[in-house]
C-alpha positions as CSV (number, residue, x, y, z in Angstrom):
1,M,-80.5,29.5,50.8
2,G,-77.1,28.6,51.3
3,L,-75.9,25.7,49.6
4,T,-75.0,22.6,50.5
5,K,-72.0,20.9,52.6
6,L,-71.4,18.6,49.9
7,E,-72.5,21.6,46.8
8,R,-70.0,24.0,48.4
9,R,-67.5,21.4,48.5
10,D,-67.5,20.4,45.3
11,R,-68.0,23.9,43.9
12,I,-64.5,24.5,45.8
13,R,-62.5,21.0,44.1
14,R,-63.9,22.0,41.3
15,R,-61.7,26.1,41.2
16,I,-59.0,23.4,42.5
17,R,-59.2,21.1,39.9
18,K,-58.8,24.2,37.8
19,I,-55.4,24.9,38.9
20,I,-53.4,21.4,39.8
21,T,-52.9,18.8,37.4
22,G,-51.0,15.7,38.1
23,T,-48.2,14.9,35.4
24,S,-45.5,12.3,35.2
25,T,-42.8,14.6,36.5
26,K,-44.9,16.2,39.8
27,P,-48.1,13.7,39.5
28,R,-51.4,15.7,42.1
29,L,-51.5,14.0,45.6
30,S,-55.6,13.9,45.7
31,V,-57.5,13.3,49.6
32,F,-60.8,11.6,49.8
33,R,-61.6,12.1,53.4
34,S,-65.2,10.3,54.5
35,N,-66.0,10.2,57.9
36,K,-65.0,6.6,59.2
37,E,-61.1,6.5,56.8
38,I,-58.8,8.6,54.6
39,Y,-57.7,7.5,51.2
40,A,-54.7,9.1,49.9
41,Q,-53.5,8.6,45.8
42,L,-51.3,10.1,43.4
43,I,-52.2,10.7,39.9
44,D,-51.9,11.8,36.4
45,D,-53.5,13.9,35.2
46,Q,-52.0,13.4,31.8
47,T,-52.6,9.9,31.3
48,G,-55.5,9.2,33.6
49,K,-53.8,6.2,35.6
50,T,-53.8,6.4,39.7
51,L,-49.5,6.1,40.6
52,V,-49.3,5.1,44.3
53,A,-52.1,4.6,46.9
54,A,-52.9,4.7,51.0
55,S,-55.9,5.1,52.7
56,S,-56.6,3.8,56.2
57,R,-58.2,0.7,55.4
58,D,-54.1,-1.0,54.7
59,K,-53.1,-4.0,56.6
60,E,-50.3,-2.1,58.4
61,T,-52.5,1.3,58.7
62,Q,-55.0,-0.7,61.1
63,A,-52.2,-2.9,62.5
64,A,-50.4,-0.3,64.1
65,K,-53.9,0.2,65.9
66,L,-53.9,3.5,66.5
67,N,-56.8,5.7,68.9
68,T,-58.0,8.9,67.0
69,K,-58.5,9.5,63.4
70,I,-56.1,12.0,63.1
71,E,-53.2,10.0,64.0
72,I,-54.7,7.7,61.4
73,A,-54.3,10.2,59.2
74,A,-50.8,10.7,60.2
75,H,-50.1,7.5,59.7
76,V,-51.3,7.3,56.2
77,G,-49.4,10.3,54.8
78,K,-46.5,9.3,56.2
79,R,-46.8,5.5,54.4
80,F,-47.8,7.1,51.9
81,G,-44.6,9.0,51.4
82,E,-42.1,6.5,51.9
83,L,-44.3,4.3,49.2
84,A,-44.5,7.2,46.8
85,I,-40.2,7.6,47.5
86,K,-40.2,4.7,47.0
87,A,-41.6,4.4,43.3
88,G,-39.4,7.3,42.4
89,I,-41.8,10.3,43.3
90,N,-40.2,13.1,45.1
91,E,-42.0,16.0,43.9
92,I,-46.3,16.4,43.8
93,N,-49.2,19.3,44.0
94,F,-51.5,18.9,46.9
95,D,-55.4,18.4,45.7
96,R,-57.6,18.4,48.9
97,G,-60.2,17.6,47.4
98,G,-61.9,21.1,48.6
99,Y,-61.7,20.1,52.1
100,L,-60.0,22.6,54.5
101,Y,-56.7,22.4,55.7
102,H,-57.0,21.5,58.3
103,G,-57.3,18.4,61.0
104,R,-57.5,15.6,59.2
105,I,-56.2,16.5,55.7
106,K,-54.0,18.7,57.4
107,A,-52.3,15.9,59.7
108,L,-52.1,13.9,56.2
109,A,-49.8,16.6,54.4
110,D,-48.0,17.0,57.5
111,G,-47.3,13.0,57.6
112,A,-46.6,13.1,54.0
113,R,-43.9,15.3,54.2
114,E,-43.0,13.6,57.3
115,G,-42.2,10.5,54.7
116,G,-40.1,12.6,52.3
117,L,-42.0,14.4,49.6
118,K,-42.1,17.8,49.2
119,F,-44.7,20.1,47.7
């Protein structure tokens, strides 16, 4: 019997985390996607602290009145990029969290690049 979706995602996530880590100069952009929402945070793995966070539940994102989940993810990514630049972070490591680089994850990454982040 094959793996369930969650087991498969967890296996991929662990494989990615062996390679990608965040430092204070180049933190890790961690993405979590649920059926309704999307969350992104910059993590310094050496100290275990979250530096910047943004999600689709923020007031600015909900006030934008966007229609599709992809538009919402792109808006979250762009806002996240602006917050990271304001915090003095330009370069990051992208951790897709075991999700395929497609759809909402890709839209969030493109929005972060549009917001000024390099990865």
